[in-house]
PLY file of the C-alpha trace (Angstrom):
ply
format ascii 1.0
element vertex 735
property float x
property float y
property float z
element edge 734
property int vertex1
property int vertex2
end_header
-36.19 -28.51 -81.38
-37.80 -26.71 -78.55
-39.90 -23.47 -79.03
-38.75 -20.24 -78.63
-39.92 -18.40 -75.72
-42.53 -15.86 -76.04
-41.74 -12.14 -75.18
-44.15 -10.38 -73.23
-44.58 -6.32 -73.06
-46.17 -4.68 -70.48
-46.94 -1.14 -71.32
-48.18 2.04 -69.20
-51.98 2.50 -68.93
-52.72 5.08 -71.87
-54.91 7.30 -69.42
-53.53 7.63 -65.74
-55.70 6.52 -62.57
-57.84 9.13 -60.62
-58.37 9.67 -56.79
-61.33 10.93 -55.47
-60.59 14.42 -54.64
-61.98 13.06 -51.13
-60.23 10.30 -50.62
-57.44 12.16 -48.00
-60.34 12.98 -45.71
-62.61 9.86 -46.28
-59.18 7.86 -45.09
-58.67 9.87 -42.24
-61.89 10.06 -41.27
-61.68 6.25 -41.21
-58.23 6.43 -38.96
-59.24 8.71 -36.71
-62.11 6.89 -35.61
-60.20 3.80 -34.93
-57.34 5.83 -33.27
-60.29 7.16 -30.53
-61.17 3.75 -30.31
-58.26 2.39 -29.75
-57.91 5.49 -26.90
-61.32 4.11 -25.69
-60.33 0.59 -25.07
-62.66 -0.64 -27.78
-60.32 -2.16 -30.50
-61.60 -5.69 -30.73
-63.43 -5.03 -33.82
-60.38 -3.07 -35.87
-59.06 -5.23 -38.18
-55.45 -3.72 -38.05
-54.20 -4.87 -42.04
-57.01 -2.58 -43.13
-55.91 0.11 -41.06
-52.50 -0.18 -41.85
-53.00 -0.19 -45.65
-55.22 2.94 -45.68
-51.95 4.69 -43.36
-49.87 3.26 -46.06
-52.01 4.51 -49.35
-52.17 7.97 -47.41
-48.25 8.06 -47.16
-47.77 6.51 -50.53
-49.99 9.38 -52.13
-48.55 12.34 -50.53
-51.02 12.46 -48.00
-48.53 12.37 -44.50
-48.59 15.38 -43.74
-52.30 15.18 -43.05
-51.77 11.90 -41.59
-49.10 12.97 -38.93
-51.28 16.30 -38.01
-54.42 14.70 -37.78
-52.87 12.22 -35.40
-51.03 15.08 -32.67
-54.87 16.87 -32.91
-56.48 13.92 -32.32
-54.00 12.22 -29.25
-53.97 15.86 -27.96
-57.91 16.16 -27.39
-57.78 12.91 -26.12
-55.05 13.99 -23.51
-57.10 16.86 -22.35
-59.54 14.75 -21.73
-57.53 12.59 -20.14
-55.89 15.30 -17.73
-59.88 16.63 -16.32
-60.45 12.74 -15.36
-56.86 13.09 -12.81
-57.78 16.28 -12.15
-61.33 15.01 -10.64
-59.11 12.79 -8.47
-59.10 13.30 -4.60
-56.35 11.98 -1.76
-54.17 9.41 -2.86
-56.59 8.41 -6.00
-55.15 10.75 -7.87
-51.94 9.56 -7.79
-53.38 5.80 -9.10
-55.71 7.90 -11.79
-52.25 8.73 -12.80
-50.88 5.59 -13.05
-53.55 4.09 -14.76
-54.09 6.48 -17.17
-50.39 6.27 -17.79
-50.50 2.44 -18.31
-53.63 2.84 -20.53
-51.82 5.58 -23.07
-48.81 3.35 -23.35
-50.67 0.51 -24.78
-52.86 2.74 -26.97
-49.67 4.71 -28.40
-48.45 1.20 -29.41
-51.16 -0.24 -30.92
-51.11 3.08 -32.91
-47.52 2.99 -33.88
-48.00 -0.48 -35.38
-50.68 1.25 -37.42
-48.53 3.85 -38.68
-45.55 1.72 -38.98
-45.50 2.99 -42.67
-45.36 6.14 -41.53
-42.48 6.23 -39.12
-40.47 4.47 -41.59
-40.70 6.67 -44.81
-42.24 10.11 -43.75
-41.51 10.93 -40.25
-37.55 9.85 -41.11
-37.72 11.75 -44.27
-39.33 14.55 -42.69
-37.41 14.58 -39.56
-40.20 14.53 -37.25
-41.39 12.88 -34.02
-41.79 9.23 -34.14
-45.13 7.98 -32.87
-44.27 6.64 -30.02
-42.03 9.41 -28.61
-44.47 12.02 -29.83
-47.29 9.74 -27.64
-44.60 10.56 -24.83
-44.02 14.38 -25.57
-47.71 15.04 -25.72
-48.63 13.25 -22.14
-45.48 15.27 -20.77
-46.96 18.40 -22.03
-50.49 17.98 -21.81
-51.22 16.02 -18.76
-47.65 15.95 -16.55
-46.75 19.87 -17.25
-50.74 20.52 -16.84
-50.17 23.59 -13.88
-53.05 21.67 -11.34
-51.56 18.25 -12.20
-47.94 19.63 -12.07
-48.42 20.65 -8.82
-50.56 18.20 -6.90
-48.23 15.68 -8.53
-44.41 16.96 -7.28
-46.61 17.63 -4.05
-47.73 14.16 -3.18
-44.94 12.70 -4.34
-42.72 14.94 -1.85
-45.30 14.40 0.95
-44.40 10.79 0.45
-41.31 10.74 0.84
-41.16 12.93 3.91
-43.93 10.90 5.46
-41.57 7.53 5.20
-38.58 9.17 6.64
-40.93 10.08 9.45
-41.26 5.83 9.89
-44.92 5.88 8.28
-45.54 3.63 6.15
-46.22 4.30 2.39
-47.28 2.82 -0.64
-43.77 2.62 -2.25
-44.77 0.91 -5.67
-47.12 3.67 -6.14
-44.06 6.18 -5.93
-42.04 4.06 -8.18
-44.98 4.34 -11.22
-44.52 8.03 -10.55
-40.83 8.37 -10.75
-40.37 5.51 -13.49
-43.21 7.34 -16.14
-41.21 10.21 -15.22
-37.89 8.97 -16.21
-40.06 7.13 -19.11
-40.69 10.86 -20.29
-36.85 11.54 -20.36
-34.39 12.03 -17.85
-34.58 15.97 -17.90
-38.31 15.91 -17.28
-37.27 13.12 -14.05
-34.82 15.81 -13.23
-37.13 19.06 -14.00
-40.28 17.83 -12.83
-38.47 15.80 -9.34
-35.36 15.41 -8.84
-34.39 19.04 -8.52
-37.43 19.75 -6.14
-36.78 16.46 -3.87
-32.78 17.40 -3.36
-33.95 20.72 -2.51
-36.46 19.42 0.13
-34.30 17.03 1.38
-31.43 19.46 2.43
-33.82 21.90 3.98
-35.42 18.49 6.11
-31.87 16.94 7.17
-30.81 20.81 7.98
-33.07 20.72 10.45
-32.24 17.17 11.65
-29.21 18.11 11.86
-29.70 21.49 14.26
-31.91 19.36 16.47
-29.55 16.18 16.71
-26.51 17.83 16.98
-28.18 19.96 20.24
-29.60 16.99 21.47
-27.11 13.91 21.89
-23.40 12.96 21.85
-21.21 12.52 19.13
-21.30 8.82 18.77
-25.35 8.81 18.53
-25.57 11.51 16.22
-22.33 9.44 14.09
-24.90 6.65 13.89
-27.88 8.36 13.25
-26.00 9.89 10.34
-24.86 6.82 9.37
-28.32 5.19 9.84
-29.89 8.20 7.10
-27.49 7.75 4.68
-28.24 3.69 4.56
-31.63 4.77 4.50
-31.44 6.96 1.65
-29.66 4.54 -0.17
-32.74 1.99 0.32
-34.76 4.59 -0.72
-33.60 5.22 -3.92
-33.12 1.47 -4.10
-36.94 1.03 -3.55
-39.02 3.73 -5.78
-36.24 6.78 -7.51
-34.17 6.44 -10.37
-30.27 4.72 -9.60
-29.21 8.12 -10.62
-30.41 9.77 -8.14
-28.59 8.27 -5.41
-25.02 9.79 -5.62
-27.08 13.05 -5.48
-29.12 12.47 -2.62
-25.95 10.77 -0.15
-23.94 14.02 -1.30
-27.02 16.18 -0.25
-27.35 14.18 3.03
-23.36 14.19 3.70
-23.44 17.72 3.50
-26.50 18.63 5.65
-25.53 15.91 8.53
-21.64 15.77 8.18
-19.52 18.61 6.14
-21.51 21.21 7.75
-21.49 19.58 11.79
-17.47 18.79 11.00
-16.12 20.82 13.82
-19.15 20.72 16.18
-18.73 16.79 16.12
-15.05 16.84 16.66
-15.41 19.46 19.43
-18.50 17.94 20.65
-17.67 18.00 24.84
-17.55 14.72 26.26
-17.99 12.87 23.54
-15.90 14.41 20.86
-12.86 13.11 19.15
-10.57 13.79 22.09
-12.59 12.01 24.71
-13.38 8.71 22.09
-9.43 8.82 21.98
-9.19 8.75 25.46
-11.77 6.54 26.25
-10.62 4.00 23.58
-13.65 4.06 21.78
-12.83 2.15 18.70
-16.29 1.19 17.28
-17.43 5.14 17.55
-14.33 6.10 15.68
-14.23 3.82 13.32
-17.68 5.05 12.28
-16.67 8.44 11.89
-13.66 7.63 10.01
-16.26 6.31 7.44
-18.29 8.99 7.70
-15.66 11.74 7.29
-13.56 10.21 4.85
-16.81 11.21 2.68
-16.72 14.51 3.18
-13.94 16.91 2.08
-12.05 18.18 5.06
-13.78 15.68 7.10
-10.45 13.09 6.48
-7.86 15.70 7.58
-9.65 17.01 10.15
-9.79 14.31 12.05
-6.55 12.69 11.47
-5.36 16.63 12.52
-7.47 16.27 15.75
-5.76 13.06 16.55
-2.21 14.04 15.48
-2.63 17.46 17.75
-3.99 15.13 21.04
-1.17 12.71 20.32
1.10 15.60 20.57
-0.13 17.07 23.58
-0.60 13.94 25.66
2.91 12.87 24.36
4.58 16.20 25.22
2.90 15.83 28.97
4.22 12.38 28.96
7.97 12.82 28.31
8.47 15.98 30.64
6.75 14.72 33.63
9.17 14.79 36.31
7.33 11.72 38.47
7.83 9.71 35.28
11.41 10.62 34.60
12.47 8.94 38.28
12.36 5.62 36.37
13.44 5.86 32.75
12.39 2.23 31.98
9.16 3.01 33.15
8.94 5.95 31.24
10.32 4.24 27.87
7.17 1.50 28.67
4.42 3.98 29.23
5.50 5.39 25.64
5.35 2.39 24.44
1.92 1.46 25.70
0.94 4.60 24.15
2.07 3.17 21.19
0.10 -0.23 21.42
-2.44 1.76 21.81
-2.80 4.03 19.07
-1.70 1.39 16.82
-4.26 -0.43 17.70
-6.87 1.93 17.02
-5.22 2.86 13.91
-5.44 -0.77 12.69
-9.55 -1.41 14.06
-10.76 2.26 13.83
-8.92 3.37 11.19
-8.36 0.37 8.93
-4.41 0.82 8.62
-4.81 3.81 6.48
-1.37 4.98 5.75
-1.57 8.66 6.47
-2.84 7.98 9.91
-0.11 5.87 10.08
2.46 8.36 9.03
0.66 11.26 11.54
1.12 8.77 14.55
4.89 8.78 13.45
5.29 11.71 13.09
3.27 12.76 16.58
5.49 10.44 18.47
8.76 11.59 17.14
7.82 15.44 17.87
6.79 14.99 21.62
10.02 12.45 21.62
12.40 14.85 21.36
11.22 17.29 23.22
13.03 15.58 26.10
16.74 16.14 25.90
16.93 12.48 27.79
15.40 10.66 25.52
17.84 9.03 23.94
19.45 8.29 27.61
16.26 6.89 28.75
15.42 4.69 25.78
19.24 3.11 25.85
18.54 2.91 30.03
15.29 0.87 28.50
17.45 -1.38 26.22
20.00 -1.55 29.39
17.39 -2.96 31.64
15.95 -5.87 29.08
19.20 -7.17 27.97
20.18 -7.62 32.11
17.33 -8.65 33.58
13.85 -8.48 31.38
14.86 -11.39 28.51
15.58 -14.02 30.98
13.16 -17.29 30.24
11.99 -15.94 26.68
12.19 -17.60 23.77
13.82 -16.32 20.68
10.55 -14.80 18.85
9.75 -12.79 22.59
13.19 -11.56 22.63
13.10 -10.01 19.24
9.38 -8.35 19.77
10.90 -6.69 22.91
13.90 -5.88 20.87
11.63 -4.20 17.83
9.68 -2.46 20.27
13.11 -0.65 21.88
14.48 -0.24 17.76
10.82 1.16 17.57
11.03 4.53 19.51
15.28 4.44 18.44
13.77 5.16 14.62
11.69 8.40 16.07
15.31 9.72 17.91
16.87 12.89 15.92
20.16 12.59 18.35
20.83 8.91 17.06
24.59 9.91 17.81
23.46 10.94 21.42
21.53 7.51 22.12
24.60 6.10 20.61
27.23 7.54 23.51
24.96 6.52 25.64
24.17 2.83 24.60
28.05 2.07 24.21
28.63 3.14 27.94
25.89 0.85 28.94
27.21 -1.90 27.02
30.50 -1.64 28.43
28.82 -1.96 31.88
26.95 -5.18 30.64
30.18 -6.77 29.01
32.89 -5.94 31.55
30.55 -6.83 35.00
29.03 -9.86 32.82
25.39 -8.93 33.56
24.43 -9.41 29.75
21.37 -11.62 30.19
22.18 -13.23 26.71
25.17 -12.53 24.54
22.79 -13.48 21.33
19.99 -10.94 22.16
23.22 -8.57 22.37
24.28 -9.50 18.99
20.69 -9.42 17.59
20.22 -5.84 18.99
23.51 -4.63 17.28
22.53 -6.02 13.91
19.12 -3.90 13.98
21.11 -0.89 15.07
23.14 -1.54 11.92
20.05 -2.06 9.97
19.14 1.11 10.74
21.70 3.21 10.95
24.51 1.54 8.98
27.87 0.00 10.06
29.65 3.38 10.40
26.87 3.71 13.85
27.72 0.09 15.17
31.53 -0.26 14.25
32.96 0.86 18.09
30.49 -1.57 19.33
31.33 -4.35 17.16
34.90 -3.58 18.57
33.95 -3.81 21.79
32.17 -7.17 21.42
35.57 -8.49 19.52
37.62 -7.31 22.29
35.82 -9.18 25.20
35.92 -12.35 22.53
39.56 -11.94 22.74
39.93 -11.18 26.33
38.70 -14.67 27.01
41.20 -16.26 24.63
43.60 -14.23 26.21
43.12 -15.43 30.00
42.77 -18.64 28.27
46.49 -18.65 27.80
47.35 -16.62 30.43
46.34 -19.87 32.81
48.56 -22.40 30.25
51.13 -19.79 30.41
51.10 -19.61 34.45
50.68 -23.35 34.78
52.90 -24.02 32.02
55.42 -22.42 34.45
54.23 -23.65 37.86
52.84 -20.09 39.22
49.77 -19.83 41.54
48.88 -16.58 41.73
45.98 -17.74 44.82
43.51 -15.16 43.38
41.21 -16.12 40.37
42.08 -12.90 38.48
40.41 -12.50 35.47
41.32 -9.33 33.09
39.77 -7.62 29.69
42.68 -6.24 27.27
40.12 -2.93 25.83
40.92 -1.39 22.81
41.72 2.31 24.06
39.73 4.31 22.38
36.96 2.16 21.03
35.39 2.19 24.80
34.06 4.65 27.26
36.37 5.86 29.73
38.91 4.33 28.92
41.30 7.26 28.37
43.55 9.24 31.29
41.26 7.24 34.04
42.96 7.87 37.23
43.45 4.81 38.86
43.99 3.42 42.33
46.86 1.43 44.48
46.12 -2.11 44.38
46.54 -4.23 47.68
49.75 -5.73 48.02
48.08 -9.27 47.23
46.93 -7.92 43.30
50.34 -6.60 42.57
51.81 -10.38 42.18
48.90 -11.25 39.68
49.20 -7.83 37.69
53.10 -7.57 37.17
52.78 -11.87 35.99
49.93 -10.52 33.76
52.10 -7.62 32.36
54.88 -9.33 31.73
52.86 -12.39 29.42
50.92 -9.57 27.95
53.69 -7.63 26.75
55.86 -10.54 25.96
53.00 -12.02 23.83
52.47 -8.76 22.37
55.72 -6.26 22.11
55.10 -3.12 21.32
52.19 -2.24 23.24
51.11 -0.05 26.31
48.86 -1.29 28.95
46.91 1.26 31.19
45.03 -0.39 34.54
41.42 0.84 34.40
40.92 -0.04 37.69
37.76 2.26 38.08
35.94 -0.23 35.73
36.53 -3.79 37.23
34.95 -5.35 40.30
35.69 -8.36 43.12
34.32 -10.86 45.39
35.53 -10.54 48.78
35.10 -13.54 51.25
34.50 -11.84 54.93
33.95 -12.83 58.12
31.86 -10.98 60.49
31.10 -11.43 64.34
34.62 -13.19 65.18
33.83 -15.35 62.22
30.61 -16.54 63.21
28.79 -14.86 59.59
30.60 -15.49 56.53
29.63 -13.83 53.77
30.65 -13.24 50.00
30.67 -8.94 49.14
30.36 -8.14 45.31
32.00 -5.01 45.08
33.83 -2.25 43.12
37.57 -2.70 42.64
37.76 0.81 44.38
35.44 -0.62 47.15
37.26 -3.65 47.04
40.85 -1.71 47.58
39.61 0.68 50.96
37.71 -3.15 52.39
41.51 -4.55 51.90
42.98 -2.18 54.23
40.97 -3.41 57.04
43.07 -6.82 56.99
45.38 -5.06 58.42
43.98 -2.52 60.51
40.98 -2.16 63.17
40.35 1.42 62.07
41.51 3.88 59.37
40.95 7.59 59.20
39.52 9.32 55.68
42.78 10.29 55.38
44.48 7.26 56.03
42.50 5.51 53.87
43.15 8.32 50.86
46.53 7.95 51.16
46.47 4.18 51.01
44.42 3.89 48.00
45.06 7.11 46.13
41.15 6.86 45.20
40.24 10.41 43.09
38.61 12.24 46.43
35.00 12.16 44.66
35.14 8.78 44.06
36.59 7.77 47.38
33.60 9.64 49.18
30.98 7.67 47.29
33.16 4.64 47.87
32.89 5.33 51.32
29.20 6.70 51.20
28.22 3.11 50.19
30.21 0.86 52.60
29.51 2.63 55.75
26.09 4.86 54.79
23.40 2.55 53.32
21.11 0.96 55.69
21.27 -2.85 56.12
24.65 -3.24 53.71
27.21 -0.68 56.14
29.88 -3.27 56.06
31.76 -0.46 57.93
30.82 1.67 60.83
31.76 5.34 60.20
32.57 7.92 63.38
30.48 10.21 63.47
27.44 8.90 61.98
26.14 10.95 59.14
25.33 10.49 55.80
27.88 12.31 54.59
31.69 11.68 54.35
34.01 14.74 55.02
37.95 14.82 56.29
38.39 13.71 59.80
35.82 10.70 59.45
37.18 7.60 61.26
35.87 4.01 60.03
36.20 0.18 61.43
34.31 -3.13 60.86
30.99 -3.19 61.51
30.94 -6.49 63.05
27.46 -6.51 63.95
27.26 -6.57 60.01
24.57 -9.40 59.04
22.17 -10.62 55.87
20.12 -13.58 55.19
22.23 -14.16 51.52
25.31 -15.22 51.64
26.23 -13.25 48.87
26.12 -9.45 49.52
26.32 -7.22 46.54
27.20 -3.81 47.46
25.99 -0.72 45.13
27.87 2.37 44.26
25.89 5.52 45.46
25.68 8.14 42.55
25.25 11.83 43.56
23.41 13.75 41.97
25.81 16.51 41.09
28.24 14.15 39.56
25.65 12.35 37.63
24.49 15.78 35.93
28.37 16.25 35.19
28.31 13.12 33.58
25.58 13.83 31.46
27.22 17.26 30.37
30.06 15.83 29.49
28.59 13.55 27.43
26.42 16.13 25.50
29.71 17.92 24.82
31.28 14.63 23.50
28.89 14.59 21.42
28.64 17.75 20.00
32.66 17.48 19.45
32.22 14.43 17.56
29.60 15.97 15.43
31.62 18.85 14.43
33.99 16.47 11.90
30.76 15.25 10.63
29.27 18.17 9.72
32.81 19.70 8.13
32.82 16.54 5.77
29.20 16.92 4.72
29.61 20.44 3.55
32.96 19.25 1.74
31.24 16.24 0.07
28.61 18.17 -0.90
30.48 20.91 -2.01
32.68 18.92 -4.15
30.11 17.62 -5.67
28.26 21.29 -6.60
31.62 23.75 -6.61
28.97 26.54 -5.70
26.19 26.37 -3.68
24.21 29.34 -1.59
24.22 29.41 1.67
20.87 28.18 2.32
21.29 25.67 -0.06
23.78 24.20 1.26
22.44 24.41 5.07
19.39 22.51 3.65
21.55 20.02 1.92
24.06 19.31 4.93
20.50 18.96 7.34
19.33 16.64 5.01
22.52 14.03 4.57
22.62 14.02 8.37
19.37 13.67 9.32
19.42 9.84 9.43
22.22 10.73 12.80
21.29 13.76 14.27
19.52 17.29 12.87
22.27 19.72 12.88
21.60 23.50 14.38
21.80 26.10 11.16
24.19 28.30 13.92
26.55 25.07 14.15
26.61 24.21 10.48
27.18 27.94 9.78
30.12 27.52 12.08
31.65 24.69 10.46
31.21 26.30 7.51
33.51 29.74 8.64
35.99 27.22 10.02
36.60 25.31 6.65
36.73 28.96 5.03
39.51 29.66 7.24
41.26 26.57 6.35
40.93 27.34 2.80
38.70 24.79 1.65
36.12 27.08 1.13
35.53 30.89 0.01
32.87 33.30 -0.49
31.68 34.34 -4.25
33.50 37.41 -5.08
30.28 38.93 -6.07
27.87 37.43 -4.35
28.71 36.86 -0.17
26.15 34.71 0.36
27.31 32.04 -2.12
30.03 29.50 -1.44
32.75 28.46 -3.60
34.64 24.98 -3.00
38.66 24.94 -3.54
39.63 21.89 -5.13
0 1
1 2
2 3
3 4
4 5
5 6
6 7
7 8
8 9
9 10
10 11
11 12
12 13
13 14
14 15
15 16
16 17
17 18
18 19
19 20
20 21
21 22
22 23
23 24
24 25
25 26
26 27
27 28
28 29
29 30
30 31
31 32
32 33
33 34
34 35
35 36
36 37
37 38
38 39
39 40
40 41
41 42
42 43
43 44
44 45
45 46
46 47
47 48
48 49
49 50
50 51
51 52
52 53
53 54
54 55
55 56
56 57
57 58
58 59
59 60
60 61
61 62
62 63
63 64
64 65
65 66
66 67
67 68
68 69
69 70
70 71
71 72
72 73
73 74
74 75
75 76
76 77
77 78
78 79
79 80
80 81
81 82
82 83
83 84
84 85
85 86
86 87
87 88
88 89
89 90
90 91
91 92
92 93
93 94
94 95
95 96
96 97
97 98
98 99
99 100
100 101
101 102
102 103
103 104
104 105
105 106
106 107
107 108
108 109
109 110
110 111
111 112
112 113
113 114
114 115
115 116
116 117
117 118
118 119
119 120
120 121
121 122
122 123
123 124
124 125
125 126
126 127
127 128
128 129
129 130
130 131
131 132
132 133
133 134
134 135
135 136
136 137
137 138
138 139
139 140
140 141
141 142
142 143
143 144
144 145
145 146
146 147
147 148
148 149
149 150
150 151
151 152
152 153
153 154
154 155
155 156
156 157
157 158
158 159
159 160
160 161
161 162
162 163
163 164
164 165
165 166
166 167
167 168
168 169
169 170
170 171
171 172
172 173
173 174
174 175
175 176
176 177
177 178
178 179
179 180
180 181
181 182
182 183
183 184
184 185
185 186
186 187
187 188
188 189
189 190
190 191
191 192
192 193
193 194
194 195
195 196
196 197
197 198
198 199
199 200
200 201
201 202
202 203
203 204
204 205
205 206
206 207
207 208
208 209
209 210
210 211
211 212
212 213
213 214
214 215
215 216
216 217
217 218
218 219
219 220
220 221
221 222
222 223
223 224
224 225
225 226
226 227
227 228
228 229
229 230
230 231
231 232
232 233
233 234
234 235
235 236
236 237
237 238
238 239
239 240
240 241
241 242
242 243
243 244
244 245
245 246
246 247
247 248
248 249
249 250
250 251
251 252
252 253
253 254
254 255
255 256
256 257
257 258
258 259
259 260
260 261
261 262
262 263
263 264
264 265
265 266
266 267
267 268
268 269
269 270
270 271
271 272
272 273
273 274
274 275
275 276
276 277
277 278
278 279
279 280
280 281
281 282
282 283
283 284
284 285
285 286
286 287
287 288
288 289
289 290
290 291
291 292
292 293
293 294
294 295
295 296
296 297
297 298
298 299
299 300
300 301
301 302
302 303
303 304
304 305
305 306
306 307
307 308
308 309
309 310
310 311
311 312
312 313
313 314
314 315
315 316
316 317
317 318
318 319
319 320
320 321
321 322
322 323
323 324
324 325
325 326
326 327
327 328
328 329
329 330
330 331
331 332
332 333
333 334
334 335
335 336
336 337
337 338
338 339
339 340
340 341
341 342
342 343
343 344
344 345
345 346
346 347
347 348
348 349
349 350
350 351
351 352
352 353
353 354
354 355
355 356
356 357
357 358
358 359
359 360
360 361
361 362
362 363
363 364
364 365
365 366
366 367
367 368
368 369
369 370
370 371
371 372
372 373
373 374
374 375
375 376
376 377
377 378
378 379
379 380
380 381
381 382
382 383
383 384
384 385
385 386
386 387
387 388
388 389
389 390
390 391
391 392
392 393
393 394
394 395
395 396
396 397
397 398
398 399
399 400
400 401
401 402
402 403
403 404
404 405
405 406
406 407
407 408
408 409
409 410
410 411
411 412
412 413
413 414
414 415
415 416
416 417
417 418
418 419
419 420
420 421
421 422
422 423
423 424
424 425
425 426
426 427
427 428
428 429
429 430
430 431
431 432
432 433
433 434
434 435
435 436
436 437
437 438
438 439
439 440
440 441
441 442
442 443
443 444
444 445
445 446
446 447
447 448
448 449
449 450
450 451
451 452
452 453
453 454
454 455
455 456
456 457
457 458
458 459
459 460
460 461
461 462
462 463
463 464
464 465
465 466
466 467
467 468
468 469
469 470
470 471
471 472
472 473
473 474
474 475
475 476
476 477
477 478
478 479
479 480
480 481
481 482
482 483
483 484
484 485
485 486
486 487
487 488
488 489
489 490
490 491
491 492
492 493
493 494
494 495
495 496
496 497
497 498
498 499
499 500
500 501
501 502
502 503
503 504
504 505
505 506
506 507
507 508
508 509
509 510
510 511
511 512
512 513
513 514
514 515
515 516
516 517
517 518
518 519
519 520
520 521
521 522
522 523
523 524
524 525
525 526
526 527
527 528
528 529
529 530
530 531
531 532
532 533
533 534
534 535
535 536
536 537
537 538
538 539
539 540
540 541
541 542
542 543
543 544
544 545
545 546
546 547
547 548
548 549
549 550
550 551
551 552
552 553
553 554
554 555
555 556
556 557
557 558
558 559
559 560
560 561
561 562
562 563
563 564
564 565
565 566
566 567
567 568
568 569
569 570
570 571
571 572
572 573
573 574
574 575
575 576
576 577
577 578
578 579
579 580
580 581
581 582
582 583
583 584
584 585
585 586
586 587
587 588
588 589
589 590
590 591
591 592
592 593
593 594
594 595
595 596
596 597
597 598
598 599
599 600
600 601
601 602
602 603
603 604
604 605
605 606
606 607
607 608
608 609
609 610
610 611
611 612
612 613
613 614
614 615
615 616
616 617
617 618
618 619
619 620
620 621
621 622
622 623
623 624
624 625
625 626
626 627
627 628
628 629
629 630
630 631
631 632
632 633
633 634
634 635
635 636
636 637
637 638
638 639
639 640
640 641
641 642
642 643
643 644
644 645
645 646
646 647
647 648
648 649
649 650
650 651
651 652
652 653
653 654
654 655
655 656
656 657
657 658
658 659
659 660
660 661
661 662
662 663
663 664
664 665
665 666
666 667
667 668
668 669
669 670
670 671
671 672
672 673
673 674
674 675
675 676
676 677
677 678
678 679
679 680
680 681
681 682
682 683
683 684
684 685
685 686
686 687
687 688
688 689
689 690
690 691
691 692
692 693
693 694
694 695
695 696
696 697
697 698
698 699
699 700
700 701
701 702
702 703
703 704
704 705
705 706
706 707
707 708
708 709
709 710
710 711
711 712
712 713
713 714
714 715
715 716
716 717
717 718
718 719
719 720
720 721
721 722
722 723
723 724
724 725
725 726
726 727
727 728
728 729
729 730
730 731
731 732
732 733
733 734
C-alpha cells in the first residue's frame, strides 16, 4: 500500500526584510555610470544582465520615478555636450558631425532601452510616460536639433546644398539624405517644421525668379521644355534625399510658379504661343504644353478655348473667302484638310482627349454654318465625287470618301437645305446617267438615312425606284414595238418620274419637239396609258438630253454632239433651213425666252464649241440676231459635249427659289412639332415651347424663334391652341 504524500506549509517571514536606506541612490549610481559609459562608447566591460536586474529591482521597489528622472537628466547633460561639439564643427564638417553624433546616439539609446526594458513595460506604461526610445528622440530634438545655433546652420546648409544642386553643382546627396531622414525619424511634424516648410518657401522664390527670367528671354517651346525638365529634376531630388511626402508639395510649387502664373503669357507669346504652334503644326511642343497645362488649374480649359477660338477665326476666314467660294469642291476639300489637320493634332498632341474633340466639333459647326451656302457646297462636293471622283477606287476607299462628306454634313444646322440641293444634283446624275457608281449612290443614301432617319431619304429612295422602274418600262416598250413590228428610227429612252418627288417636275415649261420625235412620243404615250390607265403623262423636255450625228464642211467632218433636249430642238431646225432668226427659232420651238437665250449662247457664243454662227457677233443673244450652221466647226474629238451657259442672275434666282421652298417646307414641320408638344403637355409657357420645338427640330434645322412664333399664331387662329385666360404668355392645347 503506497504511503500518503506529505503536506508542506509555507509561512511568511515573521519579520519583513528591510532595504538599505541608500539602496536607490547606490543602484542609480551604478546605472548612471553604466549609461555614461554607453554614451561614451565604453560599454564592452558592462554586464547587461546585472544592469537589467538593478533596473528591474528599482522598479519593483517603487523607485521607478527616480530611475526615469535620472535617465532624463543624464541624457540631457550628455546631449548638451554633444550639441557643443557639433557647434564647434565648421563647413561641411558640421553636417558630418551631426550625422556621426546622431548615429552614435541611436545606438546608445537602443542599448539603454534594452537595460531599462522592464521600466518601459511596467512603470512607463502605468504612469503614461514617454518610452525610452521616444525619450531619446525627443531629447535629441529639443537639445540638439532645436538648439538655436545648430538649427539655423542646419537649415541654411541644407537649403544651400539644394540650391547648388539646382545650379548643376555636384553635392553630397547622401549627407543631405541623412539629415532629412534624421528629421523624419524625429517625427514627420519635425521634418515639416524644421525643413519642409522653409524648403518649399525657398523653392517658390527660386522658381518665381527663374520664371521671370526665362519668360522674357526664350520662346514658348523652350520655356515649356525647361519647365518639364525642372519638374522632372524635383521628382528625382525627392527620390534622392527627401521624404516621399514632399514630392506632391514641391511639384505643386513648381507647377504654380513655372506654369500656373505664366499660363496667359505662354499662350499669347508672340511668334511662339499656341496660335503660331497650331499654324506651324508643332505637335511635339503642343503635346508638351498639353501635358503641363492639364496639371494645373485653368490650364487645360485655357488651351482648349484658345484652340477653339483660333479654329473659329481661321474657319470663318476660310468659309467666307470669296475666292475659295468660286470652286465649291475645292472649298469643301479645304475644310476637310483643316479637319484632318486638327484630328491629327488632337490625336498626336492631346491624346484624343474627348473634350478637345468636342471643342473641335463645336468650332467646325460654328464656322461652317456662318456661310448660308454651306449645304449647297457640301452637296456639290458629293455630286462631284459621285460623278467622277470615285472611278477606280475600291469599296473601302469609296466609303472613306463618303464618310468625309457625311462628316461635314453632320455639322450642318440646315440639313433640310442640303436635302433640297442634294435632290437636285441627284436628279441630274440619275436622269443624265452621270453617276459613276450606283452602289456608291445607295451607300451614301444609307448613310444619310442613318444620320437623319427615313423621312429624310424617302423622296430620294423614290427617285431611285423611278429609275429602276423606268428601265423595266423601256424594256417592255421595246418588246411592245417589236411585237407590233414598228421601228421608230430613233433610239429613245424615256424615264417616268413620280410627280412631286423630283425637283422641277411640276408645271415645267415644255418645247415643241422635232417631227422626228413626234412618232416616238406618241407611241410611248399610247403604250404607257394602255398599261397604266388613269394616269397622266407630262413631258419634261427641259430635263432631257440627246445625242445628234452632225456633218460639217460638206460632210468631210462628222461628229456626235451630246446636248440637252432644248439644244437638240434648235439644232434640228437647221436640217430644213440654212439660216434662222431669233424670232423664227422662238416660234418654232416655244422654248421659254430665258432658256432659249442661254441655249443659243451655248451653241453660238462659246469659243471653240460654236456649232452655230451668230450675226452680229457678240456674247449676248437678243431679238433680231440671225443664226446659221458653222461649217468651219472642228474638234479633235468625235464626241463633242455642248454644255449649258448658266446666267449668274438666273443662278441667284434659283438659289432664292430653293431657299423659299425650304422655308415653306419648314412651316408644316414646325407646326407638327408644336402640336406634338402641346398634345403631350397640354399647357406650356411661350419660352418653354420655343425651346422644346427647337430641340425637337435641331436634327433637321434650327428654327428661328420669330418663325416659331408665327406658326404658333397660325395654330391659334385655326383653333389648335389658345392663350391662357390669366397668363397670356402661356398656351393651352385644344383637343
